[in-house]
C-alpha positions in Angstrom: 88.8 98.2 76.9 91.7 95.5 77.5 95.5 96.2 77.8 96.4 93.9 74.8 93.2 95.6 72.9 94.0 99.1 73.9 97.8 98.4 72.2 96.6 96.7 69.2 93.7 99.8 68.3 96.9 102.4 69.1 99.0 100.7 66.5 95.6 100.5 64.0 94.4 103.6 64.8 98.1 105.0 63.7 97.4 103.6 60.1 93.9 105.2 59.9 94.6 108.4 61.0 97.6 108.5 59.4 97.7 110.6 56.3 99.7 108.1 53.2 102.3 109.5 51.7 103.8 108.3 49.0 107.6 107.9 48.1 109.7 107.8 45.3 110.5 104.5 44.1 114.3 104.6 44.7 113.2 104.6 48.6 112.8 101.0 48.5 115.5 99.4 49.8 117.4 96.6 51.9 117.8 96.1 55.4 121.1 96.1 57.0 122.3 93.1 58.7 121.8 93.0 62.5 125.2 92.0 62.9 126.6 94.9 60.8 128.9 97.3 62.5 126.4 100.2 61.8 123.6 100.0 64.6 126.7 100.9 66.9 128.4 103.3 65.2 124.5 105.4 65.1 124.3 104.7 68.3 127.8 106.1 69.4 127.0 108.7 66.8 123.7 110.1 67.9 125.0 109.7 71.6 128.1 112.5 70.5 125.6 114.3 69.4 125.0 114.6 65.2 122.1 113.0 65.0 119.0 115.0 65.0 116.2 112.5 64.2 116.1 109.8 67.2 116.0 106.5 65.4 113.2 104.1 66.8 113.0 100.2 68.2 112.0 98.8 65.5 115.3 97.0 63.8 116.2 95.4 61.1 116.8 99.4 59.5 117.0 100.0 56.0 120.4 100.9 54.1 117.9 104.6 52.8 117.3 105.2 56.8 121.0 104.5 57.1 121.8 106.6 54.2 119.8 109.6 55.8 121.1 110.1 59.1 125.1 109.5 57.4 123.4 113.0 55.3 122.4 114.4 58.9 125.9 113.3 60.7 127.8 114.9 58.0 126.1 118.1 58.2 126.0 118.1 61.6 129.8 117.4 61.5 130.4 121.4 59.2 129.5 123.1 62.8 131.3 120.0 65.0 134.2 118.3 64.0 134.3 114.1 64.0 137.1 113.4 66.7 139.8 110.7 64.4 138.0 107.9 66.1 134.4 108.4 64.9 135.9 109.5 61.1 137.3 106.0 59.8 133.0 105.2 60.8 131.7 107.1 58.5 133.5 106.6 55.7 132.9 103.2 56.2 128.9 104.0 56.4 129.8 106.5 53.5 131.4 104.1 50.6 129.0 101.1 52.0 125.8 103.3 51.5 127.0 105.3 48.3 124.5 104.1 46.3 121.9 105.6 48.2 123.4 108.7 49.0 123.5 108.5 45.4 119.9 109.0 45.5 119.4 111.1 48.2 121.5 113.1 46.0 119.0 113.3 42.9 121.2 110.8 40.2 119.2 107.8 39.9 119.3 104.6 41.5 121.3 101.8 40.4 120.3 98.6 39.7 121.2 95.2 40.0 121.8 92.3 43.1 125.7 92.0 44.1 127.8 90.6 47.0 128.3 93.1 49.6 129.8 91.3 52.3 131.9 88.1 53.0 132.8 87.4 56.9 134.6 84.5 57.8 135.3 83.2 61.5 136.7 80.6 63.2 136.0 80.1 66.5 136.6 77.7 69.9 133.5 76.8 72.7 134.0 74.5 75.3 131.2 73.6 77.4 127.9 71.9 77.5 124.6 73.9 76.4 121.7 74.0 79.0 117.5 74.1 78.9 115.5 76.4 80.9 112.9 75.6 83.0 109.1 75.2 82.0 110.2 75.5 77.9 112.0 73.2 75.9 113.9 75.8 74.5 118.4 75.4 74.9 120.7 78.1 76.5 124.2 78.6 75.5 126.5 80.8 77.5 128.2 83.6 75.3 125.9 82.4 72.7 123.1 84.4 72.3 121.0 87.0 69.9 122.6 84.2 67.2 119.9 84.2 64.6 119.7 80.3 66.3 123.2 79.4 65.8 125.0 77.3 68.4 128.8 76.0 68.2 129.9 73.2 68.8 132.5 71.8 70.9 136.4 72.8 70.5 136.8 74.2 66.4 134.4 75.7 64.5 134.4 77.2 61.1 131.9 79.6 59.5 131.4 81.5 56.5 129.0 84.0 55.4 127.8 86.0 52.5 125.4 89.3 51.7 124.5 89.5 48.7 121.7 92.2 47.2 120.5 94.9 46.1 117.6 96.2 43.5 115.9 94.4 40.7 114.4 97.4 39.8 113.1 101.0 41.0 109.9 98.8 43.0 112.3 95.6 43.8 114.6 94.4 45.8 116.5 91.1 47.3 118.7 90.2 49.3 120.0 86.4 50.1 122.7 85.7 52.9 123.9 82.0 53.1 125.8 80.9 55.8 128.4 78.0 56.1 129.3 75.9 58.8 132.1 73.3 60.5 132.8 72.0 63.6 133.5 68.3 64.8 129.6 67.7 66.1 127.5 68.5 63.2 129.9 68.5 60.8 129.6 70.8 57.5 126.5 72.8 58.2 124.0 74.9 55.4 121.9 77.6 55.9 120.4 80.7 55.0 120.4 83.4 57.8 118.3 86.0 55.1 116.8 85.7 52.0 113.8 87.6 51.1 112.5 89.7 47.9 110.7 93.1 49.0 108.8 95.4 47.4 106.1 98.4 47.8 102.0 99.5 47.1 101.8 103.2 47.6 103.9 104.2 50.5 103.9 100.6 51.9 107.2 98.2 51.8 105.7 94.3 51.3 108.4 91.8 52.2 108.1 88.4 51.8 111.0 85.7 53.3 113.0 85.5 56.5 115.8 88.5 57.8 116.1 88.8 61.8 114.3 91.4 63.3 114.7 93.2 67.1 111.9 95.5 68.3 113.4 97.5 71.6 116.3 98.9 72.6 117.8 96.6 74.8 121.3 95.2 74.4 121.1 91.9 76.1 117.9 91.0 74.5 114.1 91.9 73.6 111.7 90.7 76.1 109.2 90.8 72.6 110.4 90.3 69.5 114.2 89.4 69.3 117.1 87.5 66.8 117.9 84.8 69.7 115.4 82.1 67.4 116.5 81.0 64.0 114.6 84.0 61.6 110.9 83.3 60.8 109.8 83.1 57.2 107.1 85.8 57.0 105.5 88.4 55.8 106.4 91.8 57.0 104.2 95.1 56.1 105.7 98.3 57.0 105.5 102.3 55.8 108.3 103.3 53.4 108.7 107.1 55.3 106.6 108.3 59.1 103.3 108.8 58.8 102.6 112.5 59.9 99.7 111.9 62.6 96.6 114.7 62.1 93.5 116.2 63.8 93.5 114.4 67.3 96.4 112.5 67.4 98.9 114.7 66.0 100.4 114.9 69.7 102.0 111.5 68.2 103.9 113.4 66.2 106.1 110.6 63.1 104.9 107.5 63.2 105.9 103.8 62.0 103.7 100.7 61.2 105.1 97.5 61.2 102.9 94.1 60.9 104.3 90.7 60.5 102.6 87.1 59.9 104.4 83.8 60.3 103.4 79.6 60.6 106.1 78.1 63.0 106.9 74.4 63.3 104.6 71.9 62.2 106.4 69.2 64.0 106.5 70.5 67.5 104.4 68.0 69.1 108.5 66.3 69.3 108.9 68.5 72.9 106.0 67.7 74.2 102.8 65.1 73.2 100.4 68.2 74.3 102.1 70.6 72.4 100.4 71.9 69.2 101.8 72.1 65.5 101.9 74.7 63.0 100.6 77.9 65.4 100.7 81.3 63.8 102.6 83.9 64.8 102.2 87.5 64.7 102.9 90.8 65.6 102.3 94.3 65.3 104.1 97.5 66.4 103.9 100.9 65.9 106.7 103.2 67.0 106.2 106.6 67.6 108.3 110.1 68.1 106.5 112.7 69.9 109.1 115.2 70.1 112.5 115.3 68.9 114.4 113.3 71.7 111.9 110.8 73.1 109.9 107.9 71.4 108.1 104.7 72.3 106.8 101.8 70.4 103.3 99.7 71.4 104.0 96.1 70.9 101.9 93.3 70.7 102.6 89.2 69.4 100.8 86.4 70.0 100.8 82.5 68.8 97.4 80.9 68.0 95.2 78.7 66.7 97.7 75.3 65.0 96.6 71.9 64.1 93.1 71.2 65.9 92.6 74.5 67.3 91.6 76.9 64.5 89.7 80.4 66.0 86.2 81.0 64.5 84.9 83.5 64.4 83.9 84.8 68.1 87.2 84.0 69.2 88.4 87.1 67.4 87.4 89.2 69.8 87.9 87.6 72.7 91.3 87.3 71.2 91.5 90.9 70.7 90.5 91.2 74.6 93.1 89.1 75.4 90.8 87.3 77.4 92.2 83.6 78.8 90.6 80.2 78.9 91.3 77.0 80.5 93.4 74.4 78.7 90.5 72.8 77.3 89.5 76.2 75.0 93.0 78.0 74.8 94.0 78.8 71.8 95.9 81.9 72.3 99.2 83.1 74.1 99.9 86.9 73.7 102.3 89.3 75.0 102.1 93.1 74.5 103.5 97.0 76.0 105.9 99.6 75.4 109.5 100.5 75.5 110.6 103.9 74.8 114.2 105.5 74.4 114.7 109.4 76.0 118.1 111.2 74.7 119.1 113.9 77.4 121.4 116.3 75.1 121.9 118.4 78.1 123.6 115.6 80.1 126.5 114.9 77.3 124.2 112.9 75.5 122.9 110.1 77.6 120.1 107.8 77.2 117.3 106.4 78.6 116.0 103.5 77.9 112.9 100.4 78.9 110.8 97.6 78.4 107.8 97.2 80.2 105.6 93.7 78.8 102.9 91.6 79.9 102.1 88.0 79.0 98.9 87.3 81.7 95.9 89.5 82.5 93.3 89.1 85.5 90.7 92.4 85.1 91.8 92.9 81.4 95.0 94.4 83.3 97.7 93.0 83.1 99.6 90.1 85.9 102.2 88.8 85.0 104.5 91.9 83.6 108.4 91.7 83.0 110.8 94.6 82.6 114.1 95.7 81.1 116.1 99.3 82.1 119.1 100.7 80.6 121.4 103.7 80.2 124.0 104.7 77.9 126.2 107.1 79.3 128.1 108.3 75.3 130.9 110.2 77.2 132.5 108.8 79.7 135.0 110.4 78.7 135.5 114.3 77.8 135.6 113.1 73.9 133.8 110.2 74.1 135.8 107.4 73.9 135.3 106.0 76.4 131.2 105.3 76.9 129.6 102.9 79.1 126.0 101.3 79.2 124.3 99.4 82.3 121.3 97.4 82.0 118.7 95.2 83.8 116.0 93.0 82.8 113.7 90.5 85.2 111.2 88.3 83.7 108.5 86.4 86.3 107.5 82.4 86.7 104.8 83.3 84.2 106.8 84.7 81.6 107.4 81.8 77.9 105.4 79.5 79.6 101.9 78.3 78.0 99.6 75.8 79.1 98.0 75.3 75.8 101.5 75.5 73.4 103.7 73.8 76.5 106.5 73.8 74.4 106.8 77.7 75.3 107.2 81.2 73.5 110.3 79.2 71.3 111.1 78.8 68.3 112.7 75.4 66.3 114.8 75.5 70.1 115.4 78.9 71.1 113.3 81.4 72.9 111.4 84.3 70.1 111.9 86.6 72.9 114.7 87.1 75.7 117.7 84.2 76.1 117.5 85.0 79.7 114.5 82.9 79.8 111.4 82.3 82.1 111.7 83.5 85.9 115.0 85.6 85.8 116.6 88.4 86.4 119.5 90.5 84.6 122.1 92.7 85.2 124.5 93.7 82.5 127.9 96.7 82.0 129.6 97.2 79.4 132.7 99.7 79.2 133.7 100.7 75.4 137.3 102.4 74.8 137.3 103.5 71.2 140.6 104.0 69.2 141.8 105.8 66.2 141.3 104.0 62.3 138.0 102.7 63.2 139.2 100.5 66.1 137.8 99.0 69.6 137.7 97.2 72.7 134.8 96.3 74.5 134.4 94.7 78.1 131.0 93.2 78.9 130.1 91.6 82.4 126.8 89.8 82.7 124.9 88.0 85.7 122.0 85.9 85.0 120.2 84.2 87.8 118.0 82.0 86.5 114.9 80.1 87.8 113.6 81.8 90.6 110.8 79.8 91.2 112.3 76.9 91.1 114.3 75.2 94.5 117.7 75.6 92.3 118.8 78.3 91.1 120.9 78.7 87.9 123.5 81.3 88.7 125.2 82.4 85.5 128.4 84.8 85.7 129.9 85.8 81.8 132.3 88.1 81.3 134.2 88.8 78.0 136.2 91.0 76.0 135.5 92.0 71.9 138.3 93.8 70.4 137.4 95.0 66.3 140.4 96.9 63.9 139.8 97.9 60.3 142.8 96.5 58.6 142.2 97.8 55.2 139.8 99.8 53.1 137.4 97.1 53.1 138.5 94.3 55.9 137.9 94.6 58.9 138.9 92.0 62.1 136.3 90.9 64.8 138.0 89.0 67.6 136.4 88.4 71.4 137.3 86.1 74.4 135.2 85.0 77.6 134.5 83.0 80.4 131.0 82.0 81.7 131.1 80.3 84.9 127.8 78.5 85.7 126.6 78.0 89.7 124.3 74.8 89.7 124.3 74.3 85.9 121.5 72.9 84.3 119.5 73.3 87.6 121.5 71.0 89.6 122.5 71.7 93.4 126.3 72.0 93.6 126.7 71.4 89.6 130.0 73.9 89.0 130.4 74.8 84.6 132.8 77.0 83.4 132.5 77.4 79.7 134.7 79.2 77.4 134.8 81.0 74.3 137.6 82.6 71.7 136.6 83.3 68.2 138.7 85.7 65.3 136.9 86.9 62.0 137.4 89.3 58.6 135.0 90.8 56.9 135.2 91.9 53.7 132.9 94.5 52.0 132.8 95.1 48.3 
């Protein structure tokens, strides 16, 4: 059995072997946007020992998932008092997730769609954007994993809102419009997120667009992340974790997510040998065999497209991951695993990693990419200082393909990690948590791109972020950064310095 088939089969077996549990209708809830600070809050609470559950690598999380973690934090804080700098984070989550917390307390779910959040941002960007070697994607230093949005030169103004809620017990709707203005593009309007979600027995069915991120990395996901514009897709997942039984009971709780979309119909504008409208399919299964360890098996594939439709016999070869020559090729597969390991006896230290393959020989991956990281939540005794260190690497075969010659991209952005092909990345972040729900972060990054080229591009970045709660429902976000590029654009001796600064206000309702 090939490594790709093993990943897919493992995920499907979890569905077949699981006991489907009918969840209350009230548990269908909107997703928490990936831009929400709640993801950082949950990770910090987890590292400080306030969570019994271990969040998996399938994001976004739902509001109901977040509410259940808030309940765990409340319970644990009765025996382990919260530091002052964390108390504000908990209050913010309690206020925002009040409808879901009421449902967990046995009250009737509120229905109706309403305004939940408004954001305003003023940003200054100075510096050019660059391309990659091997793909037709673009790269803007200091602006990655931003749902495909690119800043214009000099001044930028961005406004967004998040509206959502329950239409009834079995149906939720969300829309997140974004309006921006800059001197290059002038005014633009877009939808970052817009979907409806319903349920069938214990299964959530979502139709529309919403950013996703699979994995535990801070700088990207090797397989599927929010570096690109969100896909318009159908997504299916279980509402509650399945409890494995029989032979598979050692896998513990599991969650399965499947996603299907169709990519652009104008990909040949990038290169004349491209294929328009390929399908995109992704499948992921998370397992938690014990309370401090979770891992996920994931598979993603670009397949078919105009003039390359799959015939009956092709599907078996696709599952096996068999390669074909350029004339007969009809798919590009990536598969592998990621994990997160929590070490309570070591002060809550967390280890995480990814290992994926994009090519195969003799049914085994021949071109792999990896990520490894460590989170130290108690750099100081009270946890007011913490640190993350991360390393990632891809080979020359990553995100390039003989059929889909634009690469593993969607609308000009890499679907996976923004570091691109044949790249090595190093990242370190130190956070200082202040009272009144405030935080300062110091970040350093280095990315070496084009390791298989005669000339490599090196990007050294430094940036500082600051967050502060100004009022009960008003928050300030600021950032300033600098990126130094050597051999910019893969041109020998070309040096470029990019600058970025932003200030934003966020209101919650």
